[in-house]
C-alpha positions in Angstrom: -0.3 6.3 18.4 -0.1 2.6 17.6 -2.1 0.7 15.1 -4.5 -2.1 15.9 -6.3 -4.5 13.6 -8.3 -7.6 14.5 -8.4 -10.4 11.9 -11.1 -13.0 11.8 -11.1 -16.4 10.1 -14.6 -16.0 8.5 -16.6 -13.3 6.9 -18.7 -10.9 9.1 -16.2 -11.1 12.0 -16.9 -14.8 12.7 -14.6 -17.6 13.8 -11.3 -17.3 15.6 -9.6 -13.9 15.8 -6.1 -12.6 16.0 -5.3 -9.1 17.3 -2.3 -7.4 15.7 -0.6 -4.2 16.8 2.6 -4.3 14.6 4.0 -5.8 11.5 3.3 -9.5 11.0 5.1 -11.5 8.3 3.0 -14.6 8.5 -0.4 -15.3 10.1 -0.3 -19.1 9.5 0.8 -19.8 13.1 -2.2 -17.8 14.5 -5.0 -18.8 12.0 -5.2 -20.8 8.8 -7.4 -18.2 6.9 -8.6 -14.7 7.3 -11.8 -13.4 5.6 -12.7 -10.2 7.6 -11.0 -7.7 9.8 -11.6 -4.6 11.8 -9.0 -1.8 11.7 -9.4 0.0 15.0 -6.5 2.4 14.5 -3.7 3.2 12.1 -3.2 2.6 8.4 -2.1 -0.7 7.1 -0.8 -2.4 4.0 -2.1 -6.0 3.7 -0.4 -8.6 1.5 -1.9 -11.8 0.0 1.4 -13.7 0.5 3.6 -14.2 3.6 6.6 -11.9 4.3 5.0 -8.8 2.7 4.9 -10.3 -0.7 2.2 -10.6 -3.4 -0.5 -8.0 -4.1 -0.8 -5.1 -1.7 -3.9 -3.5 -0.3 -4.4 -0.4 1.7 -6.6 -0.5 4.8 -7.5 2.5 6.9 -9.7 2.6 10.0 -13.0 0.8 9.5 -14.7 -2.6 9.4 -14.2 -5.0 6.5 -16.8 -7.7 6.8 -15.8 -9.3 3.5 -12.7 -7.5 2.2 -12.0 -10.1 -0.5 -15.2 -9.1 -2.3 -14.6 -5.4 -1.7 -11.2 -5.4 -3.2 -11.6 -8.2 -5.7 -9.0 -10.3 -4.0 -8.4 -13.9 -5.0 -6.6 -14.9 -1.8 -6.7 -14.1 1.9 -4.4 -11.7 3.7 -1.3 -13.5 4.8 0.9 -10.7 6.2 0.5 -7.0 7.2 2.6 -4.0 7.8 1.6 -0.9 9.8 2.3 2.4 8.1 3.9 4.8 10.5 1.9 8.1 10.9 3.8 11.0 9.5 3.3 14.7 10.0 5.4 16.9 7.8 6.1 17.7 4.2 5.9 15.1 1.5 8.5 14.9 -1.3 9.2 12.4 -3.9 11.1 12.4 -7.2 9.8 10.2 -10.0 12.0 9.2 -13.0 11.1 8.1 -16.5 13.7 5.4 -16.5 15.5 3.0 -14.2 18.4 4.2 -12.0 17.1 7.8 -11.8 17.5 8.4 -15.5 15.3 10.3 -18.1 12.8 12.9 -17.2 12.5 13.7 -13.5 9.7 15.5 -11.6 9.4 16.3 -8.0 6.1 15.8 -6.3 4.9 17.3 -3.0 1.3 16.4 -3.4 -1.0 13.8 -5.0 -0.9 13.2 -8.7 -3.9 11.5 -10.3 -2.3 11.1 -13.7 1.4 11.5 -14.6 0.7 11.4 -18.3 -1.7 14.4 -18.1 0.4 16.4 -15.6 3.9 15.7 -16.8 3.5 14.1 -20.3 5.3 11.2 -18.8 4.3 7.7 -20.1 6.5 5.7 -17.8 7.7 5.9 -14.2 10.5 3.4 -13.7 12.3 4.6 -10.6 11.7 7.0 -7.7 13.3 8.5 -4.6 11.0 9.1 -1.7 12.6 11.8 0.4 9.7 12.6 2.8 6.5 10.9 3.8 4.8 7.6 2.9 3.2 7.2 -0.5 0.9 4.8 -2.4 1.6 4.4 -6.1 -1.0 2.9 -8.5 -0.7 1.2 -11.8 -3.6 3.2 -13.4 -4.5 6.9 -13.4 -7.0 8.2 -10.8 -5.7 5.9 -8.1 -7.0 2.7 -9.6 -5.6 -0.8 -10.2 -2.9 -2.5 -8.2 -1.0 -0.4 -5.7 2.4 -0.4 -4.1 3.5 1.2 -0.8 6.6 3.3 -0.8 8.3 4.6 2.4 11.4 6.9 2.4 14.2 5.5 0.3 15.6 5.0 -3.1 13.9 2.7 -5.6 16.2 2.3 -8.6 14.1 -0.1 -10.6 10.4 -1.2 -10.6 11.2 -4.2 -12.8 11.3 -6.5 -9.8 7.8 -5.5 -8.8 5.9 -7.8 -11.2 6.1 -5.5 -14.2 4.2 -2.7 -12.4 3.9 0.6 -14.2 2.8 3.5 -12.0 0.5 6.1 -13.4 -0.8 7.9 -10.2 0.5 8.5 -6.7 -1.0 9.6 -3.5 0.3 10.7 -0.1 -0.7 8.6 3.0 -1.8 11.2 5.4 -3.2 11.4 9.0 -6.4 12.9 7.6 -7.3 9.5 6.1 -8.2 8.2 9.6 
């Protein structure tokens, strides 16, 4: 199943539109601004800067007539990345310090607060073995978020000083 999202220049699905069915690193050649969108299928990460940079926002199937107000965004979406649907087990190791050092815990399900669950005040690196995850800077899935796909993430220092305190699996059931 492929994803599909339609972007609109103005709020309430007005103005020119651009239909997107895969990753798009920069909307500027299609439209100068984007203030609303309809996600017809799939899960997407949206970014307020070109080339998948800047703040990240998670969008699932639905209509977003004024997403900037909904998410408290200061700027329009400039790029987007489709999150591949994944069916299988989820597994990620989180580490207290950079380069996989310090305390380590393995997660196979959502964690709404690493401080409460693991007595861990910092998460500075991780290794995503299975599945796609969202990590949040505050407990209970609040604050800025970051999308992690399978891979090794040795240091979060290049992510704008983000500290992750909760993490959640991106699952098919979110559709």
